[in-house]
C-alpha positions as CSV (number, residue, x, y, z in Angstrom):
1,M,-17.4,8.8,27.4
2,K,-21.1,9.6,26.5
3,L,-23.4,7.0,28.0
4,F,-26.7,8.3,26.8
5,T,-26.2,8.5,23.1
6,I,-29.1,7.8,20.7
7,P,-27.7,4.3,19.8
8,N,-27.4,3.4,23.5
9,L,-30.9,4.6,24.2
10,L,-32.2,2.4,21.4
11,T,-30.3,-0.6,23.0
12,L,-31.8,0.3,26.4
13,L,-35.2,0.3,24.7
14,N,-34.5,-3.2,23.4
15,L,-33.5,-4.3,26.9
16,S,-36.5,-2.7,28.6
17,C,-38.9,-4.4,26.2
18,G,-37.2,-7.7,27.0
19,V,-37.6,-7.2,30.7
20,L,-41.3,-6.3,30.3
21,S,-41.8,-9.5,28.2
22,C,-40.2,-11.5,31.0
23,V,-42.5,-9.9,33.6
24,F,-45.7,-10.7,31.6
25,I,-44.6,-14.3,30.8
26,A,-43.4,-15.0,34.4
27,S,-46.5,-13.5,36.0
28,S,-48.8,-15.8,34.1
29,N,-47.3,-18.8,36.0
30,G,-47.7,-21.1,33.0
31,N,-51.3,-19.9,32.2
32,V,-50.5,-17.6,29.3
33,T,-53.6,-16.0,27.7
34,P,-53.8,-15.0,24.0
35,Q,-53.8,-11.4,25.3
36,I,-50.4,-11.9,26.9
37,V,-49.1,-13.5,23.7
38,T,-50.1,-10.3,21.8
39,I,-48.5,-8.1,24.4
40,V,-45.2,-10.1,24.3
41,M,-45.3,-10.0,20.5
42,V,-45.5,-6.2,20.6
43,F,-42.6,-5.9,23.0
44,M,-40.6,-8.4,20.8
45,I,-41.2,-6.4,17.7
46,I,-40.0,-3.2,19.4
47,S,-36.9,-5.0,20.6
48,L,-36.2,-6.4,17.1
49,I,-36.6,-2.9,15.6
50,A,-34.4,-1.2,18.3
51,D,-31.8,-4.0,17.9
52,F,-31.7,-3.4,14.1
53,L,-31.5,0.4,14.4
54,D,-28.9,0.8,17.2
55,G,-25.9,-0.3,15.2
56,M,-27.1,1.5,12.0
57,V,-27.6,4.8,13.9
58,A,-24.3,4.4,15.6
59,R,-22.5,4.2,12.3
60,L,-24.5,7.0,10.7
61,L,-23.9,9.3,13.7
62,K,-20.3,8.0,14.2
63,Q,-21.2,7.2,17.8
64,S,-19.9,3.6,17.9
65,S,-18.1,2.8,21.1
66,P,-16.9,-0.3,23.1
67,I,-19.6,0.3,25.7
68,G,-22.3,0.3,23.0
69,G,-21.1,-3.1,21.8
70,E,-21.1,-4.6,25.3
71,L,-24.5,-3.0,26.1
72,D,-26.0,-4.5,22.9
73,S,-25.0,-8.0,23.9
74,L,-26.3,-7.6,27.4
75,A,-29.7,-6.4,26.0
76,D,-29.8,-9.2,23.5
77,C,-29.1,-11.7,26.3
78,I,-32.4,-10.6,27.9
79,S,-34.6,-9.9,24.9
80,F,-33.4,-12.8,22.7
81,G,-32.1,-15.2,25.4
82,M,-34.1,-14.9,28.6
83,V,-37.4,-14.2,26.8
84,P,-37.4,-17.3,24.5
85,G,-36.3,-19.4,27.4
86,L,-39.3,-18.2,29.5
87,M,-41.6,-18.9,26.5
88,L,-40.5,-22.5,26.4
89,F,-40.5,-22.7,30.2
90,S,-44.1,-21.5,30.3
91,I,-45.2,-24.2,27.7
92,F,-43.5,-27.0,29.7
93,N,-45.1,-25.8,32.9
94,N,-48.5,-25.6,31.2
95,K,-48.2,-29.3,30.1
96,A,-46.7,-30.6,33.4
97,T,-48.7,-32.4,36.1
98,D,-45.9,-33.0,38.7
99,F,-43.9,-30.0,39.9
100,L,-40.7,-29.6,41.9
101,Y,-42.1,-26.4,43.3
102,D,-45.7,-25.2,43.2
103,S,-47.2,-22.1,44.6
104,E,-49.8,-19.5,43.6
105,T,-47.1,-17.2,42.2
106,L,-44.4,-19.7,40.9
107,K,-44.3,-23.3,39.8
108,F,-41.9,-25.3,37.8
109,S,-41.4,-28.9,36.8
110,A,-38.2,-31.0,36.2
111,L,-39.1,-31.0,32.5
112,S,-39.4,-27.2,32.3
113,L,-35.7,-26.9,33.3
114,V,-34.9,-28.1,29.7
115,A,-35.9,-24.6,28.6
116,L,-32.9,-23.2,30.5
117,L,-30.7,-24.4,27.6
118,V,-31.9,-21.6,25.4
119,P,-30.8,-18.6,27.6
120,A,-27.5,-20.5,28.5
121,F,-26.6,-21.2,24.8
122,S,-27.8,-17.7,23.8
123,A,-25.3,-16.2,26.2
124,L,-22.6,-18.5,24.8
125,R,-23.5,-17.4,21.2
126,L,-23.3,-13.7,22.1
127,A,-20.0,-14.2,23.8
128,K,-18.6,-16.0,20.7
129,F,-19.9,-13.2,18.4
130,N,-18.2,-10.5,20.4
131,L,-14.8,-12.3,20.0
132,D,-15.2,-13.3,16.3
133,D,-14.0,-10.7,13.7
134,E,-15.3,-12.8,10.8
135,Q,-19.0,-12.3,11.5
136,T,-19.2,-9.0,9.7
137,T,-21.0,-10.2,6.5
138,Y,-22.5,-13.4,7.8
139,F,-23.3,-15.2,11.1
140,K,-21.7,-18.3,12.5
141,G,-24.7,-20.2,13.9
142,L,-28.3,-18.9,14.3
143,A,-28.6,-15.3,15.4
144,T,-30.5,-14.9,18.7
145,P,-33.2,-12.7,17.2
146,S,-34.0,-15.5,14.6
147,N,-34.0,-18.1,17.4
148,T,-36.5,-15.9,19.3
149,L,-38.8,-15.5,16.3
150,F,-38.9,-19.3,15.9
151,I,-39.6,-20.0,19.6
152,F,-42.2,-17.1,19.7
153,S,-44.1,-18.8,16.8
154,I,-44.3,-22.0,18.8
155,F,-45.3,-20.1,21.9
156,S,-48.0,-18.3,20.0
157,I,-49.4,-21.4,18.3
158,Y,-49.5,-23.3,21.6
159,F,-51.2,-20.7,23.7
160,N,-53.7,-19.8,21.0
161,T,-54.7,-23.3,20.0
162,G,-53.8,-25.5,23.0
163,Q,-51.3,-27.6,21.0
164,I,-48.4,-27.4,18.6
165,I,-49.0,-30.4,16.4
166,D,-50.6,-33.0,18.7
167,P,-50.7,-33.2,22.5
168,S,-49.3,-36.8,22.4
169,I,-46.0,-35.6,20.7
170,D,-45.8,-32.0,21.7
171,T,-43.6,-32.6,24.8
172,Y,-41.0,-34.6,22.8
173,L,-41.1,-31.9,20.0
174,L,-40.4,-29.2,22.6
175,I,-37.5,-31.1,24.0
176,G,-36.1,-31.6,20.5
177,I,-36.6,-27.9,19.7
178,S,-34.8,-26.8,22.9
179,I,-31.8,-29.0,22.2
180,L,-31.6,-28.5,18.4
181,F,-31.9,-24.7,18.5
182,S,-29.5,-24.4,21.4
183,I,-26.9,-26.3,19.2
184,L,-27.8,-24.1,16.2
185,L,-26.9,-21.0,18.2
186,I,-23.3,-22.0,18.6
187,I,-22.6,-24.2,15.7
188,D,-20.0,-23.0,13.2
189,I,-22.2,-23.0,10.1
190,P,-22.3,-19.7,8.1
191,L,-25.8,-18.2,7.9
192,F,-26.3,-15.2,5.8
193,A,-27.0,-11.7,7.1
194,F,-29.1,-9.1,5.3
195,K,-26.3,-6.9,4.4
196,F,-26.4,-5.8,0.7
197,K,-23.3,-4.5,-1.1
198,G,-25.5,-3.9,-4.1
199,L,-29.0,-4.6,-5.3
200,G,-28.1,-6.9,-8.2
201,W,-29.6,-10.3,-8.5
202,K,-26.4,-12.3,-9.2
203,E,-24.7,-11.3,-5.9
204,N,-27.9,-11.5,-3.8
205,N,-29.9,-14.2,-5.5
206,Y,-30.2,-16.4,-2.4
207,K,-31.3,-13.5,-0.3
208,Y,-34.0,-12.5,-2.8
209,I,-35.2,-16.1,-3.0
210,F,-35.5,-16.3,0.7
211,L,-37.4,-13.0,0.9
212,I,-39.8,-14.0,-1.8
213,I,-40.5,-17.4,-0.1
214,T,-40.9,-15.6,3.3
215,L,-43.4,-13.1,2.0
216,V,-45.5,-15.8,0.4
217,L,-45.5,-18.0,3.5
218,L,-46.3,-15.1,5.8
219,A,-49.2,-13.9,3.6
220,L,-50.6,-17.4,3.6
221,F,-50.0,-18.6,7.1
222,Q,-49.1,-15.6,9.3
223,V,-47.3,-16.6,12.6
224,A,-47.6,-20.3,11.8
225,A,-45.2,-19.7,8.8
226,I,-42.3,-18.5,11.0
227,P,-41.0,-22.0,11.9
228,F,-40.8,-22.9,8.2
229,V,-39.2,-19.5,7.4
230,I,-36.4,-20.1,9.9
231,L,-35.8,-23.6,8.7
232,I,-35.7,-22.4,5.0
233,Y,-33.3,-19.7,6.1
234,V,-30.9,-22.4,7.6
235,I,-31.3,-24.7,4.5
236,I,-30.6,-21.9,2.0
237,S,-27.6,-20.8,4.0
238,I,-26.2,-24.4,3.9
239,L,-26.9,-24.6,0.2
240,F,-25.1,-21.3,-0.5
241,R,-22.4,-21.8,2.1
242,K,-19.5,-21.2,-0.2
243,K,-21.0,-18.0,-1.7
244,I,-21.8,-16.6,1.8
245,T,-18.2,-17.1,3.1
246,N,-16.8,-15.6,-0.1
247,E,-18.5,-12.3,0.7
248,L,-15.9,-11.7,3.3
249,D,-13.2,-11.4,0.6
């Protein structure tokens, strides 16, 4: 069995960028600078591209293998499970005043432990995905890369502006996000994938609608648009639920 195929190297690139993101976030000890946010964004984009390409390249080169599938989930658990968990963890730590452990290199509060829900439920989501043969044309629950994009947008907004919406409600908002998006990761709601059988409007109308809305929002609001984009993605998937599940037939 060939271990170092091109698809596997792309997956390892995804994993490596996830590890580097973890290093930069953890080393900040809750004091994340805008520069670190930018560095993490670059690593996240590379991870997303590598994750998108590894399966495509494996199919094109006919190098798909069981080890590639397992490696992909392990990489995603780091890049799209551990990384968003640390993002939330760092925000909670930044807002905390009382800590369970506090040193120059590491500190955490009781509240920051809520962030551990994200990597835990991301691992559950990836395990479910590996055992579900139906998730070929759509996802059941929110895909971990989409969840990571949402949490990164919150992470970026907070450490660039010092707040998400308002300091008086941000902590409650973060707790709600941690719980809601952990549930969305494993809930059995069909969410569409960007897999086109053709380019026609009729069979892909909801995907084109989503893409148009996304481009407009990103052009107007940049990173701040991402939370709304993810929420619109979930809403459109629910509205077109029947059509999405019929694509499997």
